[in-house]
N, C-alpha and C positions, 0 to 999 in steps of 0.2 A: 400232285394235291390227294390227300387222303378222302378216303369214300365212306361216309357215316350211312349206314340204312335207319330209316325210320319207318316202321308199320304204322299203317292209319287204318282202322278198321271201323264196323258203325256197328255200335251196341244194342240192340233191339231192346234190351230190359232198363239200359237208363234215359234211351232215346238223344245219345250223343255217339259223335265221331271221338274216338280214342287213340292217342297216338302212344307208341311205347318201341324202346329201341335196346338191342343188347350192346349198340356201340357208342351210347350216348349215355353215361353213368350218370341213373337219378331220371332220366326222362319219363312221365307220363304225364298228359295232358289231356283234355277232352273240351270238346265245343259244339254247340247246335249245327254249323256247317262246316265244310270243310274248307272253304276261306277262311273262316273264323281259327279252324286250328292251324292252317298255314300261317297266318299273321302272331298266333301265338307261338309254333315251332321256331319262328324267325327272331323271334325273343331270346328263347327258353334254349335252346341247343348251343349259338353261343357263348350264353352265361354259364350253364353246365359245361360245356367241356374247355373255359376256363377255368372253374373251378375243379373239375376233375384230371382233367388231361391239359394241365398248362401249356404244354409245348405241340398244342393242336393247331391247326388253320384257322383264321378267325371267318375267312370267309365262307357265303352260305351260296349255293346255286339249288334251284330244284331241277330235279330228274325225276322220273318215276311211271310206274306202271300200274295200271286198274286192274284187281283181280277178281 
């Protein structure tokens, strides 16, 4: 299974949670809550992987650490 790292950070200027990733080309997302951001990522990440990395696995699991 491949691992893709997505960083989620609070942007105080925008008042939003922002996610980005060097591993998922084209990924930039924002949402008002971490739960909303996670919901967006569950849709966006597979779509972007399919578009940009067609051989990437389709399954997504949640793993993370808060910093």
